[in-house]
C-alpha positions in Angstrom: -99.4 -78.9 -77.1 -98.8 -75.8 -79.3 -100.2 -72.7 -77.6 -99.7 -73.6 -73.9 -97.4 -70.9 -72.5 -99.0 -68.9 -69.7 -95.7 -67.3 -69.2 -96.7 -65.4 -66.1 -97.7 -68.4 -64.1 -95.5 -71.3 -65.4 -93.0 -71.3 -62.6 -91.2 -74.0 -60.5 -92.1 -73.7 -56.8 -88.8 -74.1 -55.0 -90.1 -74.6 -51.4 -93.1 -75.1 -49.2 -93.5 -75.1 -45.5 -94.7 -78.7 -45.7 -95.1 -81.2 -48.4 -98.4 -81.4 -50.3 -100.6 -84.5 -49.6 -99.9 -87.5 -51.8 -97.7 -88.5 -54.7 -98.9 -91.0 -57.3 -96.8 -93.8 -55.9 -95.1 -94.1 -52.6 -94.8 -91.2 -50.2 -93.2 -87.8 -50.9 -90.3 -88.8 -48.6 -89.2 -91.4 -51.2 -88.7 -88.9 -54.0 -85.8 -86.4 -54.3 -85.4 -83.7 -56.9 -82.5 -81.7 -58.1 -81.8 -79.1 -60.8 -78.6 -79.0 -62.9 -77.4 -77.2 -65.9 -76.1 -79.4 -68.8 -74.1 -77.7 -71.5 -75.2 -78.5 -75.1 -72.3 -78.2 -77.5 -74.7 -78.4 -80.4 -76.8 -75.5 -79.2 -74.0 -73.6 -77.7 -76.0 -73.0 -74.5 -76.9 -74.7 -71.2 -79.9 -76.9 -70.8 -82.0 -76.6 -67.7 -82.5 -80.2 -66.4 -84.6 -81.6 -63.5 -83.7 -84.9 -62.0 -86.0 -87.0 -59.8 -84.5 -89.9 -57.8 -85.2 -92.4 -55.0 -84.3 -90.6 -51.9 -83.4 -91.2 -48.3 -84.9 -88.8 -45.6 -83.8 -85.3 -45.8 -83.9 -82.3 -48.1 -86.5 -79.4 -48.5 -90.1 -80.2 -49.3 -91.2 -78.7 -52.6 -94.1 -79.0 -55.0 -92.6 -79.3 -58.5 -94.6 -77.5 -61.2 -97.2 -75.9 -58.9 -98.6 -72.7 -60.3 -102.0 -70.9 -60.6 -103.2 -73.6 -63.0 -101.7 -76.9 -62.0 -101.2 -78.8 -58.8 -97.6 -79.5 -57.9 -95.9 -82.9 -57.4 -94.4 -83.4 -54.0 -90.7 -84.2 -53.6 -87.7 -83.2 -51.5 -85.2 -80.9 -53.0 -81.6 -82.1 -52.7 -82.5 -85.0 -50.5 -79.8 -87.7 -50.2 -80.0 -90.3 -52.9 -80.9 -93.8 -51.9 -77.9 -96.1 -52.0 -77.3 -98.5 -54.9 -77.6 -98.4 -58.7 -80.9 -97.4 -60.2 -82.4 -97.6 -63.8 -82.4 -94.2 -65.6 -85.2 -92.8 -67.6 -84.6 -89.8 -69.9 -87.7 -87.7 -70.3 -88.9 -85.3 -73.1 -91.8 -82.9 -72.6 -94.4 -81.9 -75.1 -94.2 -78.9 -77.5 -94.7 -75.6 -75.7 -94.7 -77.2 -72.3 -91.9 -77.9 -69.9 -90.2 -80.7 -67.9 -92.0 -79.4 -64.8 -95.4 -80.4 -66.4 -94.1 -84.0 -66.3 -93.3 -84.0 -62.6 -96.2 -86.2 -61.7 -95.0 -89.1 -63.8 -91.3 -88.5 -62.9 -92.2 -88.6 -59.2 -94.2 -91.9 -59.7 -91.2 -93.4 -61.5 -88.7 -92.2 -58.8 -90.9 -93.6 -56.1 -90.6 -97.0 -57.9 -86.8 -96.8 -57.8 -85.9 -95.0 -61.1 -83.7 -91.9 -61.6 -85.6 -89.7 -64.1 -83.9 -86.8 -65.9 -85.5 -84.3 -68.3 -84.4 -81.1 -70.0 -86.4 -78.1 -71.0 -85.9 -78.1 -74.8 -85.0 -74.5 -76.1 -87.3 -73.4 -78.9 -90.2 -75.7 -77.9 -90.7 -75.0 -74.2 -92.9 -72.7 -72.2 -92.4 -69.1 -73.1 -89.9 -70.1 -75.8 -91.7 -71.9 -78.6 -91.8 -71.3 -82.3 -93.3 -73.1 -85.3 -89.9 -73.0 -87.0 -88.2 -74.8 -84.1 -91.0 -77.4 -83.6 -89.9 -79.9 -86.4 -86.2 -79.9 -85.2 -86.4 -83.2 -83.6 -82.7 -83.7 -84.0 -82.1 -80.9 -81.4 -84.3 -82.7 -78.9 -82.5 -86.0 -79.4 -79.2 -84.2 -79.0 -80.5 -82.7 -75.8 -81.3 -86.1 -74.4 -78.0 -87.5 -75.4 -76.2 -84.5 -73.8 -78.1 -85.2 -70.5 -77.2 -88.9 -70.7 -73.5 -88.0 -71.4 -73.4 -85.7 -68.4 -75.0 -88.1 -66.0 -72.8 -91.0 -67.0 -69.6 -88.8 -66.6 -70.6 -86.9 -63.5 -69.0 -88.4 -60.3 -72.0 -87.2 -58.3 -74.5 -89.2 -60.4 -72.7 -92.0 -62.2 -72.4 -94.3 -59.1 -76.1 -94.3 -58.7 -77.0 -95.2 -62.3 -77.3 -98.7 -63.8 -76.0 -97.9 -67.3 -77.4 -101.2 -68.7 -80.9 -100.1 -67.8 -81.6 -96.8 -69.6 -85.0 -96.0 -71.0 -86.6 -92.9 -72.6 -90.1 -91.5 -72.0 -91.7 -88.8 -74.1 -95.1 -87.2 -74.5 -96.5 -85.7 -77.7 -93.5 -84.0 -79.5 -91.3 -85.6 -76.8 -92.9 -88.9 -77.8 -91.7 -88.4 -81.4 -88.3 -87.4 -80.2 -87.7 -90.6 -78.2 -88.9 -92.7 -81.1 -86.5 -90.9 -83.4 -83.6 -91.4 -80.9 -83.9 -95.2 -81.4 -84.2 -95.3 -85.1 -87.7 -94.0 -86.3 -87.3 -91.8 -89.4 -89.6 -89.6 -91.5 -89.2 -87.3 -94.5 -90.0 -83.6 -94.8 -92.3 -84.3 -97.7 -94.3 -86.8 -95.7 -94.7 -84.2 -92.9 -95.8 -81.5 -95.4 -98.3 -83.9 -97.0 -99.7 -84.9 -93.7 -100.6 -81.3 -92.9 -102.0 -80.8 -96.3 -104.2 -83.8 -95.7 -105.2 -83.0 -92.1 -105.1 -79.2 -91.8 -107.4 -79.3 -88.7 -104.8 -81.2 -86.6 -103.4 -79.0 -83.8 -99.8 -79.3 -84.9 -100.7 -78.2 -88.5 -102.7 -75.3 -87.2 -99.7 -74.3 -85.2 -97.4 -74.2 -88.3 -99.7 -71.8 -90.1 -101.1 -69.9 -87.2 -98.7 -66.9 -87.3 -97.8 -66.9 -83.7 -94.8 -67.9 -81.6 -93.4 -67.2 -78.1 -90.1 -65.6 -77.1 -89.0 -64.5 -73.6 -92.5 -65.4 -72.3 -94.3 -63.1 -74.8 -96.4 -63.9 -77.8 -95.1 -62.6 -81.1 -96.3 -62.6 -84.6 -94.4 -64.7 -87.2 -95.1 -65.7 -90.8 -96.9 -69.0 -91.4 -94.3 -71.7 -91.5 -93.7 -73.8 -94.6 -92.7 -77.4 -93.5 -90.9 -77.9 -96.8 -88.3 -75.4 -95.6 -87.1 -77.7 -92.8 -83.5 -78.8 -93.1 -84.0 -82.1 -95.0 -80.6 -83.6 -94.2 -80.9 -83.1 -90.5 -84.6 -84.0 -90.3 -84.2 -87.2 -92.3 -80.9 -88.4 -90.9 -81.4 -91.7 -89.0 -80.3 -91.7 -85.4 -79.9 -94.4 -82.8 -78.5 -94.1 -79.3 -77.5 -97.7 -78.4 -77.4 -96.8 -74.7 -81.2 -96.5 -74.7 -82.6 -100.0 -74.1 -86.4 -99.2 -74.0 -88.8 -96.5 -75.0 -92.3 -95.5 -73.8 -94.0 -92.9 -76.0 -97.3 -91.3 -75.0 -99.4 -89.9 -77.8 -96.4 -89.4 -80.1 -96.5 -86.5 -82.5 -95.6 -87.5 -86.1 -97.2 -90.9 -85.7 -98.8 -90.4 -89.1 -95.5 -89.3 -90.6 -92.9 -91.8 -89.5 -91.7 -94.2 -92.2 -93.2 -97.5 -91.0 -90.3 -99.5 -92.5 -87.9 -97.7 -90.2 -89.7 -99.2 -87.2 -88.8 -102.7 -88.4 -85.2 -102.1 -87.3 -86.1 -100.9 -83.8 -85.2 -104.0 -81.9 -85.6 -102.8 -78.4 -88.9 -102.8 -76.5 -91.1 -99.9 -77.8 -94.3 -99.3 -75.9 -96.8 -96.6 -76.9 -99.7 -95.3 -74.9 -102.6 -93.6 -76.8 -104.8 -91.5 -74.7 -108.4 -92.6 -75.4 -110.0 -95.6 -77.0 -109.0 -96.6 -80.5 -112.0 -94.9 -82.1 -111.3 -91.6 -80.4 -107.5 -91.2 -80.8 -106.7 -88.4 -83.4 -104.8 -89.5 -86.5 -101.9 -87.2 -85.5 -101.0 -89.5 -82.7 -102.7 -92.8 -83.5 -100.0 -95.4 -83.2 -101.4 -98.8 -84.2 -99.4 -99.1 -87.4 -96.1 -98.0 -85.7 -96.2 -100.6 -83.0 -97.3 -103.3 -85.5 -94.0 -102.8 -87.4 -91.7 -102.7 -84.4 -90.4 -106.2 -83.6 -91.0 -105.6 -79.8 -93.7 -103.0 -80.2 -96.8 -102.9 -77.9 -99.7 -100.5 -77.5 -102.0 -99.5 -74.6 -105.0 -97.2 -74.5 -106.4 -95.3 -71.6 -110.2 -95.0 -71.8 -111.7 -91.7 -70.8 -108.5 -89.8 -71.6 -107.7 -87.1 -74.1 -104.4 -85.7 -75.3 -104.2 -83.1 -72.5 -104.8 -85.7 -69.8 -101.0 -86.1 -69.6 -100.8 -82.6 -68.1 -100.8 -82.3 -64.3 -104.1 -82.1 -62.3 -105.7 -78.7 -62.5 -106.3 -76.6 -59.4 -109.8 -75.4 -58.4 -110.8 -72.5 -60.6 -108.1 -73.2 -63.2 -110.5 -73.7 -66.1 -112.1 -70.3 -65.4 -108.7 -68.6 -65.1 -107.6 -70.1 -68.4 -110.7 -68.8 -70.1 -110.1 -65.3 -68.6 -106.6 -65.1 -70.1 -107.8 -66.3 -73.5 -106.3 -69.8 -73.5 -108.3 -71.7 -76.1 -107.0 -75.2 -75.5 -109.1 -77.2 -73.0 -106.1 -78.0 -70.8 -108.2 -79.0 -67.8 -110.8 -81.1 -69.6 -110.6 -84.8 -69.9 -112.9 -87.4 -71.4 -115.6 -86.6 -68.9 -116.1 -90.0 -67.3 -113.0 -90.2 -65.1 -111.0 -87.7 -63.0 -107.5 -86.8 -64.1 -106.2 -88.2 -60.9 -107.7 -91.6 -61.9 -106.3 -91.3 -65.4 -102.9 -90.6 -64.0 -102.9 -93.6 -61.7 -103.7 -95.8 -64.7 -101.1 -94.1 -66.9 -98.4 -94.4 -64.2 -99.2 -98.1 -63.7 -98.9 -98.7 -67.4 -95.6 -96.8 -67.8 -94.0 -98.2 -64.7 -95.0 -101.8 -65.8 -93.6 -101.2 -69.3 -90.2 -100.1 -68.1 -90.1 -102.8 -65.4 -90.6 -105.4 -68.0 -88.5 -103.9 -70.8 -85.5 -103.1 -68.6 -85.8 -106.2 -66.5 -85.9 -104.2 -63.3 -85.5 -106.3 -60.2 -83.8 -109.1 -62.1 
């Protein structure tokens, strides 16, 4: 997602008089949500982080991510955490979006017994997104590591986390970030050549499009030359050994990653491509990636498109988006299945992948 900002309506609803109807899995009463600030030494600023968790009764009903475009996901703010240790999933949102946009899958995972924590990534989040910041995957991986550091050190959260069962979930650019965090690498030159070969891909259009977002407003910027990316930082291998499993949905840079680097990723690595093999864009098509990973696996969701990972749209949302000049079809799916149905299948696949990879329940 490159243009999606809608800065006037992308807000987190903090309270409702009663919880909305149904969550993807379980009931709203099983899901708690909290907001914390995590300091990033690398960035020199605080990260805004949302945490979903299995909850006991209590807290204030909220609809996370609800706005004029999207339905919210029900949870209970600051509800008591359910006793015991729980697997932890780190979560990374798509470019130009936000962690709130992933609330539907975070709630589904929390209802299944996981703690889920995700930051809003400065420079590539709603209202604060630039072509220059987009390739800086090393900043995203550092954000995830900072969140994990904090949770494992925080006396309020550490007792509830099973540190031997930590996974990462990412969508689009977040999908690329979680792959990088466990060892996938790429070169700046390969990235530049990809955009020269496939200039019609959305990410490549974003780099040369001449627009960016700061403080919720669209601004003009020069077209961005990928060959100016910091090569040392971009190409430096990373691996966080605390992460034991990865699920990546439509990962950006799928056409760019060095396939040989995947051979050394020995943890379970599951990719979900949205759509059938013949319809998945080259930008995110992941067959070759998972074929190289020793424990790689690949799922497809028929009837889905890239934006199917966004929340369900509210009635009239498509017309509103057209009125404000949004050109991406954020509310359109493959046309044969509802987004709610696609989400149910996606949630089932993601939950099953983590259950198997992290040996949950064993």
